[in-house]
N, C-alpha and C positions, 0 to 999 in steps of 0.2 A: 564406245568411249575411247578416246585417244588420250594418251599421256603427252601433252605438249609441254616442252620446256622452252620458253621464249627468252632469248639472251640479247641484251641491249648492246649497243655499240659505244664508241668512244664518246666521252664527255656526258653520257647518259647514265641511266640506272633503271631499276625495276619500274619506276614511275612512268616511263615512256610507254608501257603497255597498258596503262590504265583504261584505255578505250577499247582495246582488242580483247584482253583477257576476260572481261565480263560477258562479251558476246559468245566466246567459245564455251565458257562455263555454263551459260544459260542453255546451250545446246547439248549439255551433258558431258562435256570433256573435262578432264583433270588438267589444270594449268598451273605451272610454276613459273615465276619470274625472278630468278635470282639476280643479285647485284654483285658485280665483281669487285675485288679488293681495291679500296681507295676511291671508289666512285659512289654517286648517289648518297644513300643514307650511311654508306661506309667511307665517306669522304674524309673522315677524321683519321684514316689509317694510311695515308700515303707515306712511302719511304723509298729510298733509292734501290732497295733490293727487290722491288716488284718487277717481275719479268713476264713475258708472254706465257711461260710455263706456270706461273702463279695463276693466271686466268684459266688455264686448262685445268689445273688442280681444283680451282674453285668449282668448276662445273662437274668434274668427276666426283667431287665430294658430295654435291647435291644428288647426283644419280645414285650414289652408294648409300648415303644417309637416308634418302627417301625410298630406298629399295625399289627403284623404278625398273620396269622391264618394258621393252618395245617402245621406248620413248621417241617421239619425234622432236628432234632438236632444231630449233629455228634460230639462226644467228643473223642479227642485223649488223651490217657494216663491220666494225672491228670484232663483233661477236662471232663472225664466221670463223675466225682463227681458232677460237676455243672449241667450237663444235667439231672442227676437224681434229683437234687434239684429243677430245674426249672419245670420238669414234675410233681413234687409233688405239686408245688405252683400254676402253671397256666396251667393245662392240657388242658384247652379249646383252647390254642394257639398252641398245639403240635399235630402233626400227628403220629410221630414215633421217636424212639431213636436208634441211631447207635453208638455202643461203639467200637472205633477203637483202638485195642490193649490197652485197657483202664483199669484204676483202677475203681473198683466198691465198694462203701461203703453202708452199711445198717445203719439204724437209730442208733445213739449213737456211731458210729465208727469214728476213725480218720485214716488218711493215715499212721501215724506212728504205729498205732495199728497192721497193717498188716505186719510190718517189723519184721525181726528177732531181738533179743536183740542186736546182734552185729551191724546190720544195723542201728538200732535206735540210738545206742550209737555213731556210727560214724557220723551220721547226726547231732546229738546234738553238738558234738565236732566241726564239720565244721561250724555250724551256730553260735557257740559261738564267732567265730572270727569277726562277725558283730554285736556283742552284742545281739545275738539271733533274729535279725530282718530278716535275709535272709540266704539262703543256696546257696553257689557258684555252678556254673554249673559243671557237671561231664565231663569227656572226651567224645567227640562226638562219639567215637568208641563204647561206651556203647549202643548207639541207632542204631547200625548196619549201620552207614554211613561209607563207605570205605574211606581210605585216598585219597586225591585229592581235586579238586575244590569244590565238594559238602561239604566235611568235613570242608574245610576252610570257606565256606559261612555260614554254621550252627554255627561254632565256633564263628565267628565274631558277629553273631546276638543274640546268647543266652545271657540272663541276669540273675542275681541272683533271686532266687525264694523266695517269702515271706514265712518265716518259720512258722508263725502262721497258715497258711492254711493247714499245714501238721500235726500240733499238736492238732488243734481244732476238735471238734466232729460235724458230720453232723446231722442236725435235719430234720427228715421226719415225716409226718403224715400218710403216706401210704407206702406199700411195694415198693421196687425198681421197677421203670417202671410205677407205678400207673395205671396198667391195659392197658397201651398203647403197640402197637407192638414194639418189641425190637429185635435187632440183635447185634451179636458180631463178629468182624473181628479180628482174631488172626494172628499176624505177626510171621512167623515161621523160618526165615532164615536170621540172627540168632534169637533165642528167647531172649527176654528181661526178665531176671530172676525175678526181683522184682514184676512183675505182674502175676506170676504164680497162686497165690491164686485167683485172679479175674477171670482168664481164667477157672480154675476148677469150680468156682462158676457158671459162665455164661453157661458153657457147659452143666451143669445139670439142667438148668431151663426149665421147660415144656413150649412149645410154642415159645421159642426164636429161631431165626435163627442163624446158626453158619457158618462162612466162614473162610477160611485160605488163607493167601497170602505168597508166597515164596519170602519174602523180610524182611528187618529189621524193627525195631520199628518205625523209622521215615519214614513210607511208603509214606507220602506226598512229601518227598524229593527224595526217591530212586525209587519209582514206581508210579509217579503221574497219568499216563494214565490208567494203570490197576485199580488203586484206584478209579478214577473218574467213570470208567465203573461199578465197584462194588457198589459204592454209588448209582448210577442210578438204578441198578438192585434192590437193597434192598429198595430204596425209592418207 
């Protein structure tokens, strides 16, 4: 049995794992799918004080409250930042890290630092409509989910993302991964462009495992069975 903690990305919540978590549980694994502050069923909690460190503490709190040991942390997209932070703070509770088409930050970086000037300006303009508190969801087609029932389901469930988590800097005491086994899963059909810097960085890391999936960015929606198989393999 593996203790999986599946962490969603921007604009998503625990709901996005509804097709993957049951597969892993049916195979005997313990699976948790926490939702980060201000998103999903916690979308009533947005405020200007939410930072990337808030998301890290959300995850650390789950690991501590559930008294997890040797947990496999799976971070999708923006969720990769929090699994990096949790491994930095409580490595004794973590067995390995799996970055699922994920953003990766080093110490002192913010998510917006990795955007082009044009992308950063567009996001600041979009967030300004909420007073700088949150960023509205993009079209679900950006995540490689084709038109139809799946796209409708994801569109209904997405919520604005706390903008402070994108502008604030990640604080680490150790290098990314903190010496734990790490793997990166790249979703290649189609490629989600904003994460290309993270993919390049991860592919060059010595000792990291690299896998590719022929599906879009939201692999937990478009390819839940193959994704569950791959998570088991990497874990």
